[in-house]
C-alpha positions as CSV (number, residue, x, y, z in Angstrom):
1,M,39.8,0.4,15.3
2,S,36.5,-1.2,16.3
3,E,36.0,-4.8,15.1
4,I,32.8,-6.7,14.9
5,R,32.9,-10.5,14.5
6,F,30.5,-13.4,14.3
7,I,27.3,-11.5,14.7
8,K,24.2,-13.7,14.6
9,Q,21.5,-12.5,12.3
10,F,18.1,-12.0,14.0
11,D,14.8,-11.3,12.1
12,N,16.8,-9.7,9.2
13,N,17.5,-6.6,11.4
14,I,20.9,-6.2,13.1
15,I,21.9,-3.2,15.1
16,I,25.6,-2.6,15.6
17,T,26.9,0.0,18.1
18,N,30.4,1.3,17.6
19,D,31.3,2.1,21.2
20,S,34.9,3.3,20.4
21,N,35.8,6.7,19.1
22,N,37.8,5.2,16.3
23,D,37.1,6.3,12.7
24,I,37.5,2.8,11.2
25,L,34.8,0.1,11.6
26,D,35.6,-3.5,10.6
27,I,32.9,-6.0,10.2
28,K,34.1,-9.6,9.6
29,H,32.8,-13.1,9.2
30,L,29.1,-12.1,9.2
31,R,26.7,-14.9,8.3
32,L,23.4,-13.6,7.0
33,T,20.4,-14.6,4.9
34,E,19.0,-12.4,2.2
35,K,17.3,-9.0,2.7
36,N,19.2,-7.8,5.8
37,L,19.1,-4.4,7.4
38,I,22.2,-3.5,9.4
39,S,22.1,-0.3,11.5
40,I,25.4,1.2,12.6
41,N,24.8,3.5,15.6
42,L,27.2,6.4,15.9
43,S,27.3,9.3,18.3
44,N,26.4,12.7,17.0
45,S,30.0,13.8,16.8
46,Q,31.6,10.6,15.7
47,L,32.8,10.2,12.2
48,I,33.5,6.9,10.3
49,T,35.8,7.5,7.4
50,N,36.2,3.8,6.4
51,L,34.1,0.7,6.6
52,N,35.9,-2.6,5.9
53,V,33.7,-5.6,5.3
54,E,35.3,-9.0,4.8
55,Y,34.2,-12.6,4.4
56,L,30.5,-12.0,4.4
57,N,28.1,-14.9,3.4
58,G,24.6,-14.3,2.1
59,M,24.9,-10.6,1.6
60,K,22.4,-10.3,-1.2
61,N,20.0,-7.3,-0.8
62,T,21.7,-6.1,2.4
63,H,21.4,-2.5,3.4
64,F,23.7,-0.7,5.8
65,I,22.4,2.4,7.6
66,F,24.7,4.8,9.4
67,I,22.8,6.8,12.0
68,D,23.8,10.3,12.9
69,G,27.1,10.4,11.0
70,S,27.8,14.1,10.6
71,T,29.6,13.9,7.2
72,P,29.2,11.6,4.1
73,L,31.2,8.4,4.5
74,T,34.3,7.3,2.5
75,L,33.8,3.6,2.1
76,D,36.6,1.1,1.6
77,W,35.0,-2.2,0.6
78,E,36.8,-5.5,0.9
79,I,34.2,-8.2,0.2
80,S,34.9,-11.7,-0.7
81,D,31.6,-13.0,-2.1
82,N,27.8,-12.7,-2.5
83,N,27.8,-8.9,-2.4
84,D,25.0,-8.3,-4.9
85,D,22.7,-5.3,-4.3
86,I,24.4,-4.0,-1.2
87,R,23.0,-0.5,-0.3
88,I,24.7,2.1,2.0
89,T,22.9,5.1,3.5
90,N,24.4,7.8,5.6
91,V,21.3,9.3,7.2
92,Q,22.7,12.8,7.6
93,D,23.8,13.0,4.0
94,A,20.6,11.5,2.7
95,T,18.2,14.2,3.9
96,N,17.8,17.4,2.0
97,D,18.3,19.8,4.9
98,G,19.8,17.6,7.6
99,D,17.5,18.7,10.4
100,A,16.7,16.2,13.1
101,V,13.0,15.7,12.1
102,N,13.8,14.7,8.5
103,K,16.7,12.5,9.7
104,R,14.4,10.6,12.1
105,K,11.8,10.2,9.4
106,F,14.3,8.9,6.9
107,L,15.7,6.4,9.4
108,K,12.2,5.2,10.5
109,I,11.1,4.5,6.9
110,Y,14.2,2.4,6.2
111,N,13.8,0.4,9.4
112,L,10.5,-0.8,8.0
113,I,12.3,-3.2,5.6
114,G,10.9,-6.6,6.3
115,D,7.6,-5.4,7.9
116,D,4.1,-5.4,6.4
117,I,3.8,-1.8,5.3
118,G,0.5,-0.1,4.3
119,L,0.5,3.1,2.3
120,I,-2.4,5.6,2.1
121,F,-2.5,7.8,-1.0
122,G,-4.1,11.2,-1.5
123,G,-7.8,11.9,-1.0
124,A,-9.8,14.9,0.4
125,Y,-9.1,15.9,3.9
126,N,-11.7,18.3,5.4
127,T,-15.3,19.4,5.1
128,S,-14.3,21.9,2.4
129,F,-13.1,19.0,0.3
130,Q,-9.5,20.2,0.0
131,L,-7.3,17.7,-1.9
132,T,-3.9,16.3,-0.8
133,S,-0.9,14.7,-2.4
134,S,0.3,13.3,0.9
135,I,1.1,9.6,1.3
136,E,1.1,8.1,4.8
137,Y,2.4,4.7,6.0
138,I,1.4,2.3,8.7
139,V,3.0,-0.9,9.9
140,I,0.0,-3.3,9.7
141,D,1.2,-5.7,12.4
142,N,1.4,-2.9,15.0
143,N,-1.7,-0.9,16.0
144,S,-0.5,2.7,15.7
145,N,-1.1,6.0,14.1
146,G,-0.2,6.8,10.5
147,E,2.9,8.9,9.7
148,Y,3.9,11.0,6.7
149,Y,5.8,9.0,4.1
150,A,6.1,10.9,0.8
151,D,4.0,12.6,-1.9
152,L,2.1,11.8,-5.1
153,M,3.0,13.7,-8.3
154,Y,-0.4,15.5,-8.0
155,I,-3.1,16.3,-5.5
156,L,-5.7,13.6,-6.2
157,Y,-8.9,12.0,-4.9
158,G,-10.9,9.1,-6.4
159,L,-7.7,7.3,-7.3
160,T,-7.0,3.6,-6.9
161,S,-3.8,1.6,-6.1
162,T,-2.4,-1.9,-5.9
163,S,1.0,-3.6,-5.5
164,N,3.1,-6.6,-6.4
165,G,3.2,-7.6,-2.7
166,I,6.5,-8.7,-1.2
167,N,8.3,-7.4,-4.4
168,N,7.7,-4.0,-2.8
169,K,6.4,-2.0,-5.8
170,A,3.1,0.0,-5.6
171,I,1.2,1.8,-8.3
172,T,-1.5,4.4,-8.1
173,I,-3.9,4.8,-11.0
174,G,-5.9,7.7,-12.3
175,G,-8.0,9.9,-10.0
176,C,-9.3,13.5,-10.1
177,D,-6.9,16.4,-9.7
178,S,-9.8,18.8,-9.2
179,L,-13.6,18.4,-8.5
180,S,-14.3,17.8,-12.2
181,T,-11.2,16.5,-14.0
182,S,-10.0,12.9,-14.1
183,I,-6.5,12.0,-15.2
184,N,-5.0,9.0,-16.9
185,T,-1.6,8.9,-15.1
186,I,-0.2,5.8,-13.5
187,Q,2.4,6.5,-10.8
188,V,4.8,4.1,-9.1
189,L,7.0,3.9,-6.0
190,N,9.1,1.4,-4.1
191,I,7.3,0.8,-0.8
192,S,10.3,0.9,1.5
193,D,12.4,3.7,0.1
194,G,10.4,6.8,1.3
195,K,10.5,8.6,-2.0
196,N,7.8,10.4,-3.9
197,T,5.9,8.6,-6.7
198,Q,7.3,8.7,-10.3
199,Y,5.6,8.4,-13.7
200,F,4.9,4.8,-14.6
201,G,2.6,5.0,-17.7
202,D,-0.9,5.9,-18.8
203,L,-4.3,4.4,-18.6
204,N,-6.3,4.0,-21.8
205,D,-8.5,6.9,-20.8
206,K,-8.9,9.5,-18.1
207,K,-10.5,7.7,-15.2
208,S,-11.4,8.0,-11.5
209,F,-13.6,6.1,-9.0
210,M,-12.3,2.8,-10.4
211,N,-10.6,0.0,-8.4
212,A,-7.7,-2.3,-8.8
213,C,-6.1,-5.6,-7.5
214,S,-3.2,-7.8,-8.4
215,D,-1.9,-11.4,-8.2
216,G,0.7,-10.4,-5.6
217,S,4.3,-11.2,-6.4
218,N,3.3,-12.5,-9.9
219,S,3.0,-8.7,-10.6
220,I,0.0,-8.5,-12.8
221,G,-2.1,-5.5,-12.0
222,I,-5.8,-5.3,-12.9
223,I,-7.9,-2.1,-13.1
224,F,-11.7,-2.4,-13.3
225,A,-13.9,0.1,-15.1
226,G,-14.3,3.6,-13.5
227,K,-15.7,7.0,-14.4
228,R,-14.4,10.0,-16.5
229,R,-15.4,12.9,-14.3
230,N,-15.0,15.4,-17.1
231,D,-18.2,14.2,-18.8
232,N,-19.5,11.5,-16.4
233,T,-18.8,8.6,-18.9
234,I,-19.0,5.3,-17.0
235,F,-16.7,2.5,-18.3
236,N,-17.0,-1.3,-18.3
237,D,-13.5,-2.2,-19.5
238,I,-10.8,-4.0,-17.6
239,Q,-7.2,-2.8,-18.1
240,T,-3.9,-4.6,-17.0
241,V,-0.3,-3.7,-16.4
242,N,2.9,-5.5,-15.5
243,I,3.8,-3.8,-12.2
244,N,7.4,-4.7,-12.6
245,T,7.7,-2.7,-15.9
246,N,6.8,1.0,-16.5
247,Q,4.2,0.9,-19.3
248,N,0.8,2.0,-20.4
249,S,-2.2,-0.2,-19.5
250,T,-3.5,-2.7,-22.1
251,Y,-7.0,-4.1,-22.6
252,F,-7.9,-7.2,-20.6
253,G,-11.6,-7.7,-21.1
254,N,-15.0,-6.3,-19.8
255,I,-17.0,-6.5,-16.6
256,L,-20.7,-7.4,-16.8
257,Y,-21.9,-3.9,-15.9
258,S,-20.4,-0.5,-16.4
259,A,-19.5,0.7,-12.9
260,H,-17.8,3.3,-10.8
261,S,-17.3,3.7,-7.0
262,H,-17.0,-0.1,-6.6
263,A,-14.4,-2.2,-4.8
264,A,-11.9,-4.9,-5.9
265,T,-9.6,-7.5,-4.3
266,S,-8.0,-10.8,-5.1
267,N,-6.6,-14.0,-3.7
268,G,-3.1,-13.2,-4.8
269,K,-1.1,-15.9,-6.5
270,N,-4.3,-18.1,-6.7
271,E,-5.0,-15.7,-9.6
272,R,-8.7,-14.7,-9.0
273,G,-9.6,-11.1,-8.9
274,V,-13.1,-9.8,-8.0
275,S,-14.9,-6.5,-8.6
276,L,-17.9,-5.8,-6.4
277,G,-20.7,-3.4,-5.9
278,G,-20.6,0.1,-7.3
279,C,-22.9,2.3,-9.4
280,N,-23.8,1.6,-13.1
281,S,-24.4,4.0,-16.0
282,S,-28.1,4.2,-15.1
283,N,-27.1,5.5,-11.6
284,T,-28.3,2.2,-10.1
285,R,-26.3,0.7,-7.2
286,L,-25.1,-2.9,-7.7
287,N,-24.9,-5.9,-5.4
288,T,-23.0,-8.2,-7.8
289,V,-19.5,-9.7,-7.3
290,E,-17.8,-10.5,-10.6
291,Y,-14.6,-12.5,-11.1
292,I,-11.7,-12.9,-13.5
293,T,-8.6,-15.1,-13.8
294,I,-5.8,-12.5,-13.5
295,N,-3.2,-14.4,-15.6
296,N,-5.8,-15.2,-18.4
297,S,-7.3,-12.2,-20.1
298,G,-11.1,-12.2,-20.8
299,N,-14.4,-10.9,-19.6
300,A,-15.7,-11.2,-16.0
301,N,-18.3,-13.7,-14.9
302,L,-20.8,-13.5,-12.0
303,L,-19.6,-15.0,-8.8
304,C,-22.1,-14.1,-6.1
305,N,-24.1,-11.3,-4.5
306,L,-23.4,-8.8,-1.7
307,L,-25.9,-8.3,1.2
308,D,-27.1,-5.1,-0.3
309,H,-26.8,-2.9,-3.4
310,T,-23.9,-0.8,-2.4
311,D,-21.4,1.8,-3.8
312,L,-18.5,3.7,-2.2
313,L,-17.5,0.6,-0.4
314,T,-14.1,-1.1,0.1
315,A,-12.6,-4.6,0.0
316,T,-9.5,-6.5,0.9
317,S,-8.6,-10.2,1.5
318,N,-6.3,-12.6,3.3
319,D,-4.6,-13.4,0.0
320,T,-4.3,-17.1,-0.8
321,N,-6.5,-18.0,2.1
322,N,-9.3,-16.9,-0.2
323,T,-11.5,-14.8,2.0
324,A,-12.6,-11.3,0.9
325,I,-13.8,-8.8,3.4
326,V,-16.0,-5.8,2.5
327,G,-16.7,-2.7,4.6
328,G,-19.0,0.3,4.6
329,G,-20.5,2.1,1.6
330,N,-23.8,3.6,0.7
331,N,-27.0,1.9,-0.3
332,S,-30.2,3.4,-1.7
333,S,-31.1,5.1,1.6
334,T,-28.2,5.4,4.0
335,Q,-24.5,5.0,4.8
336,L,-23.5,1.6,6.1
337,N,-21.4,0.3,9.0
338,V,-21.8,-3.3,7.8
339,I,-18.7,-5.6,7.4
340,Q,-19.4,-8.6,5.1
341,Y,-17.3,-11.5,3.8
342,F,-17.4,-14.1,1.1
343,S,-15.1,-16.8,-0.4
344,I,-13.3,-15.7,-3.5
345,T,-13.4,-19.3,-4.8
346,S,-17.1,-20.0,-4.0
347,T,-20.4,-18.9,-5.5
348,N,-22.0,-18.6,-2.1
349,N,-23.3,-15.1,-1.4
350,A,-21.7,-12.7,1.1
351,N,-22.5,-13.1,4.9
352,D,-22.6,-10.6,7.7
353,F,-19.2,-10.4,9.5
354,G,-19.7,-7.6,12.1
355,D,-19.8,-3.8,12.2
356,L,-17.5,-0.8,11.7
357,S,-17.5,1.7,14.6
358,H,-19.6,4.1,12.5
359,E,-21.5,4.3,9.3
360,K,-19.0,5.4,6.6
361,R,-18.4,5.6,2.9
362,E,-15.5,6.5,0.6
363,L,-13.1,4.5,2.8
364,S,-10.2,2.3,1.8
365,S,-8.7,-0.9,3.2
366,I,-5.6,-3.1,3.2
367,S,-4.5,-6.3,4.8
368,N,-1.3,-8.2,5.7
369,G,-2.4,-11.1,3.5
370,I,-2.2,-14.6,5.0
371,K,-1.4,-13.1,8.4
372,D,-5.1,-12.3,8.4
373,K,-5.4,-8.7,9.6
374,A,-7.5,-6.2,7.6
375,I,-7.6,-2.5,8.3
376,F,-10.4,-0.1,7.3
377,I,-9.1,3.4,6.7
378,G,-10.8,6.8,6.8
379,G,-13.9,7.6,4.9
380,G,-16.7,9.9,5.9
381,Y,-20.3,10.2,6.8
382,Y,-23.2,12.8,6.9
383,I,-24.4,14.2,10.2
384,S,-27.4,16.5,10.1
385,G,-26.7,17.2,6.5
386,T,-23.0,18.0,6.9
387,Y,-20.5,15.6,5.5
388,T,-17.5,14.8,7.7
389,P,-14.3,12.9,6.6
390,I,-12.6,11.1,9.4
391,N,-9.0,10.0,10.4
392,V,-10.0,6.7,12.1
393,M,-8.4,3.4,11.2
394,E,-9.9,0.1,12.6
395,Y,-9.1,-3.5,12.1
396,V,-10.5,-7.1,12.1
397,I,-9.0,-10.5,11.9
398,I,-10.4,-11.9,8.6
399,S,-10.9,-15.5,9.7
400,T,-12.8,-14.4,12.9
401,P,-16.2,-12.6,12.4
402,S,-16.4,-9.7,14.8
403,D,-16.9,-5.9,15.1
404,A,-13.9,-3.7,14.1
405,I,-11.4,-2.6,16.8
406,N,-9.5,0.7,16.8
407,F,-6.1,0.6,15.1
408,G,-5.0,4.2,15.2
409,E,-5.4,7.5,13.4
410,M,-4.1,9.0,10.2
411,T,-2.3,12.4,10.3
412,M,-5.4,14.0,8.7
413,D,-9.1,13.3,8.1
414,R,-9.3,11.5,4.7
415,D,-11.9,10.2,2.3
416,Y,-11.7,9.2,-1.4
417,Q,-8.1,8.0,-0.8
418,S,-6.6,4.7,-1.9
419,S,-4.4,2.3,-0.1
420,T,-2.3,-0.8,-0.7
421,S,0.4,-2.9,1.1
422,N,3.4,-5.0,0.4
423,S,2.0,-8.1,2.1
424,A,0.7,-10.3,-0.7
425,E,3.0,-13.3,-1.6
């Protein structure tokens, strides 16, 4: 028998190696806080038939992972207290085919618990405008390449997404499942479980090229306007959902101008959402920033102006620190590499922040909230009349104006994708 005693919890992630060849593992007198990840490292040939856990304090939301166990585990629990929401995963048993690649992917996703995770949904991925259902993930704090995470219910572009932040639930909304057909489906996933999206509810209409935000862990999602690609109807309504509860969207109010291909962000639990830029029903680009109070339904009001009349842009923020940052897009004559910023709580117009590495449009963005890092993702640009989507991700520190710096690359070139993270408080 291998017995583990008095292990000190560190950063909510404990790794235990069972060095013996015994088939019973005892863990005793473990003092933890909430939301712990405990990895049990086993050799490829080693089996654990029983796990005895006794006298654990603070076990709520603890997840045990068994790495490289070759058969499903028989678990014998002896827990004295505080054992709510304990999860157990045998990596071998949890994958569909048990091959090494899927096993590593599954393990890596679960080890992201506690990190600021960004997800990238759908989009078009080459010059032929082929659509994808693929979802990638990145760890926002670590400059690195994207990796495959799971799949949407459909191949989609022109969709939008938001989340309830540290509560770990993301929704994707609408989009086009072909070059000419918008859908009204809202999909949902839990950000750290590595599973495909599931049906959440329906929008009030078939919409794409809209944008969304939320008030973070207060879990109110806001969806601004958009376009019905089937007949090119442009909307001016605002819809809302409770991200915690699968449901259809409900009417919240109206924005000042019908718009599509705009951007949105918020200051999280400070309860202000903003919609900015876009193109109106007269095919005129907008430079306006409008605001709403997320927990109080009603129409939008004018906040300030952007540097230029711009559509196909993106925005994110540093959450309750109240700074919105905006990147890229298209004005009346060209694609833009401009990054601009403004205060979500002020009527002062946007100011120049720096530049992206290239002019680009149809990009997306995410941040790690009050940790102050924003990432601009993908997009595309025209070169000599040929449109080219890209796989580049680049970042800035929101409180420090500067040019963007390379973050990493996605697994494929993407534009018209959406993205969100679990960082908002």
